[in-house]
Structures are given as C-alpha cells and as structure tokens.
C-alpha positions, 0 to 999 in steps of 0.5 A: 353701105354706111354713110350716104354713098350710092354704088354701082358697077361699071364693068363686072368683076371682083370689085362687086364682092371681096377683092384682093386689092382696090384702087379707090379714085376720089374725084377732087371735086369731092373735097368741096362737099360739106363735111367731106372728111367724114363722108370720105372716111365713111366710104374708105371704111366701107371699102376696107371691109371688103378688101385686104389692100386699099390704094387711094388716088386723089384727083386734083380738084380746084387746083387743077381746075385753076390750071385748066383755066390759066391754060385756056386763058393763055395756052402754055406747053402741054408738058409744062401744064402736065407737070404742074397738074401732076404736082398739084395731085400731091396737094390733094393727096397730102390733104386726104392722107392727113384727114384719113390718118393714112400714109402717103406712098409713092410705092403702094405695093410696099405700103401699109394695107391702106395708103394714099398714093403720091401720084407724082412720085409713083409716076416718076418711077419705072418709066410709068409717066411714059405709059400715059399721053401728055395733055388734058385728055389724061386725068387722075381717072387714067392714072388710077386705072394705071395704078390698078393695072400695075397692082392687079387691083380692081378700081372704084371711081368715086365721083360727085355724080353717078355715071350718066346712061349705061355705065358699062360703055367706057367710051360713052362715059368718056364722051360724056366727060364722066371719065377722061378721054384716055380712060377707055384705053387705060382701063382696058383689061381691068377685072372690075370697075365700080362707081360711088357717088354721094347720095 
C-alpha cells in the first residue's frame, strides 16, 4: 500500500480484493495527525484503485470530543447532544472534501464515483435517523455501517490505531472502545469489513 498505512481484515469479504463499492470511515482523530491531508489522500487513492465507487464518511474528531466533555460536565438531553454531534460531522466532512477535492453529498448513490458523505443530510432522508439509537453509544462507526448497508458496500474503518486483539470479534472491539457500542448491530450483514491505521 502507498504511504504508511497498515491494513487488515475484520470480517472477510470483498473488501480484501476488488469491491463494487467501499465506504471508507475516517476516524476524526486522523485529522490531528501531522500532514493529515496528504496521508488521507494516500489512503483514498489506494482504495480508489480497487473499487469503482467510494463513499468517505468522516468522524467528528475534536468537535465531537468537545461536545462529549460539555455533556459530561453538565448533562444535556440525549436528543440535543445527538443533533449537535451529527451537525458537527458536517464540519469534518467539509474540511476533508475540500482537502481531497471531492464533492460532498447527502445522496452518495447518485454522486460522483467518489464523494464525502454529508452525514447530517443523509441521516435526514428516508427516516434513516430512526434506524439508529440516539445517544453516545452511536458514533460515525455505526453511521458508516448503515451507509455501507444502504449502498451494498464493503466497509473500511480507518482509525488512529489498529484494532486490539482478534479483529474479527465485533463485540470485543466494541467493549474495547475501538468501535462504538452499537456497531456490532449496525454492521450485521455487511459482506466485508477491513481496517486501516497509520504506520
């Protein structure tokens, strides 16, 4: 692989070879890496070589971490914090889309061969928000799994660190905090799940 990315398999499937579509979930903490635009562009270019369609879902990163800290200091309603967290995903998506010169889309099925998802816009369509629980147990990990399911795509989770322990046990990965609590349910039925982490 180009750049300094490690890759592996969480659930065996087409994500390990030529996939019809891939949802690439970029953990928001990747945006704090030195020279992150070039490093993420290397990963995106590599994935685009193996799939005709790419949908990038960007995590919230520091803005969502700030919302968690605010909520921990003075708890707010789950609905309000959920809405603010989802809206903050738009900030990260806009930043990554501009960095990669990719369109941002709320309807990735009708977008260019590669796009960055406007998660807030996508979730507002066709009752999709109601398919995911409201609360901190759901993050962009589960949103990316829902996008992959809706688009019959494989999922590649790019995170700051590789998964701990055996990567194939989704419940253990959730218990370790590598994916969110709801992810094992949201990812049920996906054909292939892979991971990537900077070397």
